[in-house]
C-alpha positions as CSV (number, residue, x, y, z in Angstrom):
1,M,-59.6,-7.0,-19.5
2,P,-60.8,-8.7,-22.7
3,F,-59.4,-7.2,-25.9
4,V,-61.8,-5.2,-28.0
5,S,-60.8,-3.9,-31.5
6,G,-60.0,-0.3,-31.7
7,I,-62.7,0.2,-34.4
8,E,-65.3,-1.4,-32.1
9,L,-64.2,0.9,-29.3
10,A,-64.4,4.0,-31.5
11,R,-67.9,3.0,-32.7
12,A,-69.0,2.5,-29.1
13,L,-67.4,5.8,-28.1
14,H,-69.4,7.6,-30.8
15,E,-72.7,5.8,-30.3
16,E,-72.8,5.6,-26.5
17,A,-71.1,8.9,-25.6
18,V,-70.2,11.4,-28.3
19,R,-73.4,11.3,-30.3
20,P,-75.8,11.7,-27.4
21,L,-73.8,14.7,-26.1
22,L,-73.7,16.4,-29.5
23,E,-77.4,15.8,-30.1
24,S,-78.2,17.4,-26.7
25,A,-75.9,20.4,-26.9
26,Y,-75.9,21.0,-30.7
27,P,-79.1,19.5,-32.1
28,Q,-78.7,21.2,-35.5
29,L,-75.1,20.3,-36.0
30,R,-74.2,18.3,-39.1
31,Y,-71.0,16.3,-38.9
32,A,-69.1,13.1,-39.7
33,A,-67.6,10.8,-37.2
34,A,-64.9,8.3,-38.1
35,R,-61.8,6.5,-37.0
36,I,-59.2,7.0,-39.8
37,G,-55.6,7.9,-40.1
38,A,-52.6,6.3,-38.4
39,G,-53.0,3.3,-36.1
40,S,-53.0,-0.5,-36.6
41,E,-56.8,-0.6,-35.8
42,V,-57.5,1.5,-39.0
43,L,-56.0,-1.3,-41.1
44,G,-57.7,-4.0,-38.9
45,F,-54.5,-5.4,-37.5
46,D,-54.6,-4.3,-33.8
47,T,-54.2,-6.9,-31.1
48,A,-53.8,-6.9,-27.4
49,R,-50.2,-5.8,-28.0
50,S,-51.4,-2.6,-29.6
51,A,-52.9,-1.4,-26.4
52,D,-49.5,-0.7,-24.9
53,H,-49.3,2.7,-26.6
54,D,-51.3,5.3,-28.6
55,W,-54.4,3.1,-28.7
56,G,-57.8,3.2,-27.2
57,P,-61.2,4.8,-27.5
58,R,-60.7,7.7,-30.0
59,L,-62.2,9.1,-33.1
60,Q,-62.3,12.2,-35.4
61,L,-65.2,14.6,-35.8
62,F,-65.5,16.4,-39.1
63,L,-67.5,19.7,-39.3
64,T,-67.9,22.3,-42.0
65,P,-65.0,24.8,-41.9
66,E,-67.3,27.4,-40.5
67,D,-68.7,25.1,-37.7
68,A,-65.2,23.9,-36.9
69,R,-64.1,27.5,-36.3
70,R,-67.3,28.4,-34.4
71,H,-67.8,25.3,-32.3
72,G,-64.6,23.2,-32.4
73,R,-63.1,24.4,-29.1
74,A,-66.4,24.3,-27.3
75,I,-67.1,20.7,-28.4
76,T,-63.7,19.6,-27.3
77,E,-64.3,21.2,-23.8
78,L,-67.8,19.7,-23.6
79,L,-66.4,16.2,-24.2
80,A,-63.6,16.8,-21.7
81,E,-66.2,17.6,-19.1
82,R,-68.9,15.1,-19.8
83,L,-67.4,12.0,-21.5
84,P,-67.7,8.8,-19.5
85,R,-64.5,7.8,-17.9
86,R,-64.6,4.4,-19.5
87,I,-66.0,2.8,-22.7
88,R,-66.3,-1.0,-22.8
89,G,-64.0,-1.1,-19.8
90,W,-61.2,1.0,-21.5
91,S,-60.3,4.4,-20.1
92,T,-61.1,7.4,-22.3
93,H,-58.3,9.4,-20.4
94,Y,-54.9,9.8,-22.0
95,R,-51.6,11.3,-21.1
96,R,-48.5,12.2,-23.0
97,T,-45.4,10.4,-21.7
98,G,-42.6,12.2,-23.5
99,D,-41.4,8.7,-24.6
100,P,-41.0,8.6,-28.4
101,L,-41.6,4.9,-28.4
102,N,-44.7,5.2,-26.2
103,P,-46.0,8.7,-26.8
104,V,-49.5,8.3,-25.5
105,S,-50.7,6.0,-22.7
106,H,-53.9,5.4,-20.9
107,L,-54.5,6.6,-17.4
108,E,-56.9,5.2,-14.9
109,P,-60.3,7.1,-15.2
110,A,-59.7,10.7,-14.3
111,H,-60.6,11.6,-10.7
112,G,-61.0,15.3,-11.5
113,P,-63.6,17.0,-13.7
114,V,-61.6,16.8,-17.0
115,V,-61.0,13.9,-19.3
116,D,-57.9,14.3,-21.6
117,H,-59.7,12.5,-24.4
118,R,-58.8,11.8,-28.0
119,V,-61.9,12.9,-29.8
120,T,-60.5,15.5,-32.2
121,V,-62.5,18.1,-34.2
122,H,-61.5,19.0,-37.7
123,D,-62.8,20.3,-41.0
124,L,-62.1,17.8,-43.8
125,P,-60.0,20.0,-46.1
126,G,-57.8,21.0,-43.2
127,W,-57.4,17.4,-42.0
128,L,-56.5,16.2,-45.5
129,T,-53.9,18.9,-45.9
130,T,-52.3,18.0,-42.6
131,H,-52.5,14.2,-42.6
132,L,-52.6,13.2,-46.3
133,D,-51.0,15.8,-48.6
134,P,-50.5,19.6,-48.8
135,R,-52.5,19.7,-52.0
136,A,-55.3,17.5,-50.8
137,A,-57.8,20.2,-49.7
138,R,-59.2,20.3,-53.3
139,W,-59.7,16.6,-53.4
140,T,-63.1,17.0,-51.6
141,D,-64.3,18.4,-54.9
142,T,-62.1,16.8,-57.6
143,A,-59.8,13.8,-57.9
144,P,-56.0,14.1,-57.6
145,T,-54.2,14.7,-60.9
146,P,-52.2,11.8,-62.2
147,T,-48.9,13.3,-60.9
148,D,-50.6,14.0,-57.5
149,W,-51.2,10.3,-57.2
150,L,-47.5,9.6,-57.7
151,A,-46.6,11.6,-54.6
152,L,-49.0,9.6,-52.3
153,P,-47.5,6.7,-50.4
154,Q,-49.9,3.8,-50.4
155,Q,-49.8,3.6,-46.6
156,R,-51.3,7.1,-46.4
157,L,-54.0,6.2,-48.8
158,A,-54.8,3.0,-46.8
159,E,-55.0,5.1,-43.7
160,F,-57.6,7.5,-45.2
161,T,-59.7,4.9,-47.0
162,G,-59.5,2.3,-44.2
163,G,-61.0,2.4,-40.7
164,A,-64.7,3.2,-40.4
165,V,-67.1,6.0,-40.7
166,F,-69.8,5.9,-38.0
167,H,-71.9,8.9,-39.0
168,D,-71.8,11.3,-42.0
169,D,-74.8,13.6,-42.6
170,L,-72.5,16.0,-44.5
171,G,-71.6,13.3,-47.0
172,L,-68.3,14.9,-47.8
173,L,-66.0,12.4,-46.0
174,T,-67.8,9.4,-47.5
175,A,-67.6,10.9,-51.0
176,T,-63.9,11.8,-50.7
177,R,-63.0,8.3,-49.4
178,A,-64.8,6.8,-52.4
179,R,-62.8,9.2,-54.7
180,L,-59.5,8.0,-53.3
181,A,-60.4,4.3,-52.8
182,H,-58.6,3.1,-55.9
183,Y,-56.1,4.3,-58.4
184,P,-57.7,5.6,-61.6
185,D,-57.3,3.3,-64.5
186,Q,-54.4,5.2,-66.3
187,V,-52.5,5.7,-63.0
188,R,-52.9,2.0,-62.2
189,R,-51.6,0.9,-65.6
190,Y,-48.6,3.1,-65.2
191,L,-47.9,1.8,-61.7
192,L,-48.3,-1.8,-62.8
193,A,-45.8,-1.3,-65.6
194,S,-43.4,0.3,-63.2
195,Q,-43.7,-2.6,-60.7
196,W,-43.1,-5.2,-63.4
197,Q,-40.1,-3.1,-64.4
198,R,-38.7,-3.4,-60.9
199,I,-39.0,-7.2,-61.2
200,A,-37.3,-7.1,-64.6
201,Q,-34.3,-5.2,-63.2
202,E,-33.4,-8.0,-60.7
203,E,-34.9,-11.3,-61.8
204,A,-31.6,-12.5,-63.3
205,F,-29.5,-11.4,-60.3
206,V,-30.4,-14.5,-58.3
207,G,-28.7,-16.8,-60.8
208,R,-25.7,-14.5,-61.2
209,C,-25.2,-14.5,-57.4
210,A,-25.4,-18.2,-57.3
211,E,-22.7,-18.5,-60.0
212,V,-20.2,-16.8,-57.8
213,D,-21.3,-18.8,-54.7
214,D,-22.9,-15.7,-53.1
215,D,-25.7,-17.5,-51.3
216,L,-26.4,-14.6,-49.0
217,G,-26.6,-12.2,-51.9
218,A,-28.9,-14.5,-53.7
219,A,-31.2,-14.7,-50.7
220,V,-31.3,-10.9,-50.4
221,V,-32.2,-10.5,-54.0
222,T,-34.8,-13.2,-53.6
223,A,-36.4,-11.4,-50.7
224,R,-36.5,-8.2,-52.7
225,L,-38.2,-10.0,-55.6
226,V,-40.7,-11.6,-53.2
227,R,-41.6,-8.1,-51.8
228,D,-41.9,-6.7,-55.3
229,L,-44.2,-9.6,-56.3
230,M,-46.4,-9.0,-53.2
231,R,-46.7,-5.3,-54.0
232,L,-47.5,-6.2,-57.6
233,A,-50.4,-8.3,-56.3
234,F,-51.8,-5.4,-54.3
235,L,-51.9,-3.3,-57.5
236,M,-53.5,-6.1,-59.5
237,H,-56.2,-6.5,-56.8
238,R,-56.8,-2.8,-56.5
239,C,-55.8,-2.6,-52.9
240,Y,-53.2,-0.3,-51.2
241,A,-50.1,-2.0,-49.9
242,P,-49.4,-1.0,-46.3
243,Y,-45.9,-0.5,-44.9
244,S,-43.6,-3.4,-44.1
245,K,-45.0,-4.3,-40.6
246,W,-48.4,-5.2,-42.1
247,L,-47.4,-6.1,-45.6
248,G,-47.6,-9.9,-45.1
249,S,-50.8,-9.7,-43.0
250,A,-52.5,-7.6,-45.6
251,F,-51.2,-9.8,-48.5
252,A,-52.7,-12.9,-46.8
253,R,-56.2,-11.2,-47.2
254,L,-55.8,-10.8,-50.9
255,D,-57.6,-13.3,-53.2
256,T,-54.5,-14.2,-55.1
257,D,-53.8,-17.1,-57.4
258,P,-53.5,-20.2,-55.1
259,A,-50.0,-20.9,-56.3
260,L,-48.5,-17.5,-55.5
261,A,-48.2,-17.4,-51.7
262,P,-46.8,-21.0,-51.4
263,A,-44.2,-20.2,-54.1
264,L,-43.1,-17.0,-52.4
265,R,-42.7,-18.8,-49.0
266,A,-40.8,-21.7,-50.7
267,A,-38.5,-19.3,-52.5
268,L,-37.6,-17.6,-49.2
269,A,-37.0,-20.9,-47.5
270,A,-35.1,-22.5,-50.3
271,P,-31.8,-24.2,-49.3
272,D,-30.1,-24.0,-52.6
273,H,-30.1,-22.1,-55.9
274,A,-32.0,-24.7,-58.0
275,S,-35.0,-24.8,-55.7
276,R,-34.9,-21.0,-55.1
277,E,-35.0,-20.4,-58.9
278,R,-37.8,-23.0,-59.4
279,H,-40.0,-21.4,-56.7
280,L,-39.4,-17.9,-58.0
281,C,-40.4,-18.9,-61.5
282,E,-43.5,-20.5,-60.1
283,A,-44.3,-17.1,-58.5
284,Y,-43.5,-15.2,-61.7
285,E,-45.8,-17.5,-63.7
286,S,-48.6,-17.1,-61.2
287,A,-48.3,-13.3,-61.4
288,A,-48.2,-13.5,-65.2
289,R,-51.4,-15.6,-65.3
290,T,-53.1,-13.1,-63.1
291,H,-52.0,-10.3,-65.4
292,N,-53.5,-12.0,-68.3
293,S,-56.8,-12.5,-66.4
294,L,-57.1,-8.7,-65.9
295,G,-57.4,-8.0,-69.7
296,L,-55.3,-4.9,-69.5
297,T,-53.1,-5.9,-72.4
298,E,-53.0,-8.6,-75.0
299,P,-52.3,-12.0,-73.5
300,L,-48.6,-12.7,-72.9
301,D,-46.8,-16.0,-72.6
302,P,-46.7,-16.6,-68.9
303,T,-44.0,-19.2,-68.9
304,R,-40.4,-19.1,-67.7
305,R,-37.5,-18.9,-70.2
306,S,-33.7,-18.5,-70.2
307,Y,-32.2,-15.1,-69.6
308,H,-30.7,-14.5,-73.1
309,S,-27.7,-16.8,-73.5
310,R,-27.2,-17.3,-69.7
311,P,-28.6,-20.4,-68.0
312,Y,-30.8,-18.5,-65.6
313,Q,-34.6,-19.1,-65.7
314,V,-36.6,-15.9,-65.5
315,L,-39.9,-14.5,-66.8
316,H,-38.5,-11.6,-68.7
317,A,-40.8,-9.3,-66.8
318,D,-40.0,-6.4,-69.1
319,R,-42.4,-7.9,-71.6
320,F,-45.3,-7.2,-69.2
321,A,-43.9,-3.7,-68.3
322,Q,-43.7,-2.7,-71.9
323,A,-47.1,-4.2,-72.9
324,L,-48.7,-2.1,-70.1
325,R,-46.8,0.9,-71.0
326,R,-48.2,0.9,-74.5
327,T,-51.7,1.2,-72.9
328,V,-50.8,4.3,-70.9
329,T,-52.2,7.2,-73.0
330,D,-52.7,9.9,-70.3
331,P,-50.4,12.9,-71.4
332,E,-49.1,13.3,-67.8
333,L,-47.9,9.7,-67.6
334,R,-47.2,8.2,-71.1
335,D,-43.7,9.7,-71.5
336,L,-42.5,9.2,-67.9
337,P,-39.8,6.7,-67.1
338,L,-41.1,3.5,-65.5
339,I,-40.2,4.5,-61.9
340,G,-43.8,4.7,-60.6
341,A,-45.1,6.4,-57.5
342,V,-42.9,7.5,-54.6
343,D,-43.1,4.3,-52.6
344,Q,-42.0,2.3,-55.7
345,W,-38.6,4.1,-55.7
346,A,-38.2,5.1,-52.0
347,D,-39.1,3.3,-48.8
348,N,-37.4,5.5,-46.1
349,T,-40.0,6.2,-43.5
350,D,-38.7,9.7,-42.7
351,L,-38.7,10.6,-46.4
352,L,-42.2,9.3,-47.0
353,G,-43.4,11.4,-44.1
354,R,-42.2,14.6,-45.7
355,P,-44.6,15.5,-48.4
356,D,-42.8,18.7,-49.3
357,I,-39.6,16.7,-50.2
358,V,-41.6,14.0,-51.9
359,H,-43.4,16.6,-54.1
360,A,-40.2,18.3,-55.0
361,A,-38.7,14.9,-56.1
362,V,-41.8,13.9,-58.0
363,D,-42.1,17.3,-59.7
364,T,-38.4,17.0,-60.8
365,L,-38.9,13.5,-62.1
366,T,-42.1,14.4,-64.0
367,G,-40.7,17.7,-65.3
368,R,-43.2,19.9,-63.6
């Protein structure tokens, strides 16, 4: 069967099946239909490989809280009884396997009267609370506070603001996605300063590893710096960085300085310290030029230099961190240490999936 993107399948599911059923059974119902949340298709990276688990025709319906309570179960049952068994050749029937690596698989079209579909019914504040953040219900009316933003992993933000909305005559989903589409200016400046600070902490380590003939250690530090420079580029380009599986794919879509990606690849592939240092410095200088083009601080010298009295070539990225820090005037952010948002100081998947723990840590770090 030819592969069809998950977003295209979701759109077809809504237009060809769900929407006609809702218009017939609930002609006055106002709702939003979307494919957002977890899933490679939401970020636009699904391929034929994705179809082996937890993938297929599916979408979310968002009703007002009152309509979700009143009609949610009935709509779910209506769709189970009357959805077509296939959309664009793909089964709309799912089963749970009990396999944590393959939790949901397709079945052949159901022979009985019921389709175990994945069209889920929600109210938006409830979905936000469950899937994005326990404090998120209020974000349908007002933006997160600066410290709220610090507890939000970029992957979660990408999942909510990515994907597609197929119908929204309530307007609330569209407005909330727009509200969370980018970091506010002051939050972004603080996160940029924190990301430059991460680079400043390790840029001299590559040379020090080389001095003691630790080529493996130098390669590991180089890889860490490459990742930090990539994540810096997402902040500069006002895009959310996805988690590691899709970081390189998403980075390739950014309109970065032409010198950056080749320098990063060359640094990772470098066979010796001299070439590794040269390519890293090319990447630093590329990022520094981009920083200057943003006009967030006074222009800074973007060229490499020695690390104090040691013979290592670095950017001294702390210059950029401190210049940005001086522009952070928001009272919730200006006195914080340059540690940034949660996924700038933690990358454990199980931790980032526990908003309660993340909030406790962020509240402690910010003195709340």
